[in-house]
VMD Tcl script that draws the C-alpha trace (Angstrom):
set ca {
  {89.86 -139.47 11.28}
  {90.34 -138.82 7.56}
  {87.42 -137.83 5.40}
  {86.65 -140.47 2.77}
  {87.28 -139.52 -0.83}
  {84.14 -138.87 -2.83}
  {84.24 -141.83 -5.19}
  {83.74 -139.93 -8.44}
  {86.14 -137.16 -7.55}
  {89.26 -138.99 -8.74}
  {87.63 -139.38 -12.14}
  {86.69 -135.69 -12.02}
  {90.38 -134.86 -11.54}
  {91.32 -137.18 -14.41}
  {88.73 -135.63 -16.71}
  {89.95 -132.14 -15.78}
  {93.52 -133.20 -16.55}
  {92.47 -134.63 -19.90}
  {90.52 -131.49 -20.80}
  {93.28 -129.10 -19.77}
  {96.41 -131.12 -20.59}
  {95.28 -133.81 -23.03}
  {96.77 -132.01 -26.03}
  {100.05 -131.21 -24.27}
  {103.11 -133.02 -25.52}
  {104.61 -132.78 -22.04}
  {104.66 -135.57 -19.53}
  {102.13 -135.02 -16.74}
  {104.41 -136.84 -14.30}
  {107.31 -134.52 -15.14}
  {105.17 -131.43 -14.52}
  {103.45 -132.93 -11.49}
  {104.23 -130.13 -9.01}
  {102.96 -127.41 -11.33}
  {99.88 -129.40 -12.31}
  {99.18 -130.33 -8.67}
  {99.20 -126.62 -7.77}
  {96.81 -125.92 -10.66}
  {94.45 -128.69 -9.54}
  {94.45 -127.50 -5.94}
  {93.75 -123.95 -7.13}
  {90.83 -125.33 -9.18}
  {89.32 -126.68 -5.96}
  {90.32 -130.35 -5.97}
  {91.47 -131.82 -2.66}
  {95.06 -132.99 -2.27}
  {94.02 -136.59 -1.62}
  {91.95 -136.69 -4.82}
  {94.84 -135.23 -6.80}
  {97.29 -137.74 -5.32}
  {95.00 -140.65 -6.22}
  {94.57 -139.30 -9.76}
  {98.35 -139.13 -10.23}
  {98.65 -142.69 -8.88}
  {95.97 -143.81 -11.35}
  {97.87 -142.19 -14.23}
  {101.19 -143.70 -13.11}
  {99.62 -147.16 -12.89}
  {98.15 -146.75 -16.36}
  {101.49 -145.62 -17.78}
  {103.09 -148.79 -16.42}
  {100.48 -151.08 -17.97}
  {100.63 -150.90 -21.73}
  {98.96 -153.80 -23.50}
  {101.10 -156.27 -25.38}
  {99.15 -156.73 -28.62}
  {100.63 -160.07 -29.66}
  {100.20 -161.61 -26.24}
  {96.68 -160.34 -25.65}
  {94.93 -160.74 -29.00}
  {93.14 -163.75 -30.34}
  {93.97 -164.12 -34.01}
  {90.85 -165.12 -35.87}
  {89.06 -166.29 -32.72}
  {86.54 -164.76 -30.41}
  {87.67 -164.69 -26.81}
  {85.34 -165.11 -23.89}
  {85.70 -162.80 -20.90}
  {84.22 -163.86 -17.60}
  {83.72 -160.98 -15.21}
  {84.37 -161.25 -11.48}
  {81.50 -160.45 -9.12}
  {83.10 -157.08 -8.31}
  {83.42 -156.26 -12.02}
  {79.79 -157.28 -12.62}
  {78.74 -154.96 -9.83}
  {80.76 -152.03 -11.16}
  {80.13 -152.52 -14.90}
  {76.47 -152.87 -15.74}
  {75.19 -154.79 -18.76}
  {75.36 -151.71 -20.99}
  {79.00 -151.05 -20.06}
  {80.02 -154.67 -20.60}
  {78.17 -154.77 -23.92}
  {79.88 -151.59 -25.05}
  {83.31 -153.02 -24.27}
  {82.41 -156.16 -26.23}
  {81.20 -154.10 -29.20}
  {84.44 -152.08 -29.21}
  {86.45 -155.29 -29.18}
  {84.39 -156.95 -31.92}
  {84.66 -153.85 -34.11}
  {88.45 -153.82 -33.71}
  {88.66 -150.51 -31.85}
  {90.21 -152.27 -28.85}
  {91.88 -155.63 -28.45}
  {91.74 -158.02 -25.49}
  {94.73 -156.33 -23.86}
  {93.10 -152.91 -24.12}
  {89.90 -154.35 -22.68}
  {91.77 -155.70 -19.67}
  {93.51 -152.36 -19.08}
  {90.17 -150.57 -19.28}
  {88.60 -152.94 -16.77}
  {91.64 -152.64 -14.49}
  {91.50 -148.84 -14.54}
  {87.72 -148.84 -13.95}
  {88.19 -151.06 -10.91}
  {91.02 -148.85 -9.64}
  {88.60 -145.91 -9.44}
  {86.66 -147.63 -6.65}
  {83.46 -145.86 -7.74}
  {80.22 -147.19 -6.29}
  {77.95 -145.69 -8.93}
  {80.01 -146.08 -12.07}
  {78.22 -144.84 -15.19}
  {78.40 -145.49 -18.91}
  {79.63 -141.92 -19.48}
  {82.47 -142.51 -17.01}
  {83.38 -145.74 -18.80}
  {83.79 -143.83 -22.06}
  {86.20 -141.40 -20.34}
  {88.26 -144.30 -18.99}
  {88.34 -145.88 -22.47}
  {89.56 -142.61 -23.93}
  {92.33 -142.23 -21.35}
  {93.46 -145.85 -21.72}
  {93.52 -145.73 -25.52}
  {95.46 -142.47 -25.55}
  {98.07 -144.11 -23.34}
  {98.62 -146.93 -25.83}
  {101.18 -146.70 -28.64}
  {99.39 -145.25 -31.66}
  {96.39 -144.31 -29.53}
  {96.58 -140.72 -30.74}
  {95.16 -141.89 -34.08}
  {91.88 -142.74 -32.32}
  {91.65 -139.38 -30.56}
  {89.19 -137.64 -32.93}
  {86.87 -140.64 -32.99}
  {86.99 -141.18 -29.22}
  {86.52 -137.49 -28.47}
  {83.35 -137.61 -30.55}
  {82.19 -140.70 -28.69}
  {82.98 -139.31 -25.24}
  {82.35 -135.62 -25.55}
  {79.42 -135.68 -27.98}
  {77.81 -138.68 -26.28}
  {77.63 -140.69 -29.48}
  {78.50 -144.33 -29.54}
  {79.30 -146.97 -32.05}
  {76.45 -149.04 -33.33}
  {75.98 -152.14 -31.25}
  {74.34 -155.05 -32.99}
}
mol new
graphics top color blue
foreach p $ca { graphics top sphere $p radius 0.5 }
foreach p [lrange $ca 0 end-1] q [lrange $ca 1 end] { graphics top cylinder $p $q radius 0.2 }
display resetview
């Protein structure tokens, strides 16, 4: 019988990767064997590392299409599934809405963020974890590097945008 994966551990691997390789110009997938060895040496289990690489590969294959996913001059309405409502509390959903209304993310980005949150399969998903997922998703988008200083402040310094 396999041991179940601690739910937050995949995100822990992802955060470690971002901290240690976020500024690298190299492709994590191309250096996967070397990085896997580093992660295992850091104490992460092989199954957690494998799931983290799968999460990254899925994200890389899902870039938002801005024209198709934005609503020009209109507010869109997003209805959350029961599973999404369970995972993303009111604060998390409100934060996503405030980012979209302020123009930091578009509807396509929002959907990618929600998809990647749901892929983590975390039972006790927190607001701090949401901010990490947002950072990783935005950095994966074309031009996302321009938001890096702002998002690092938001994620690492635990500051947020004003929500009105």
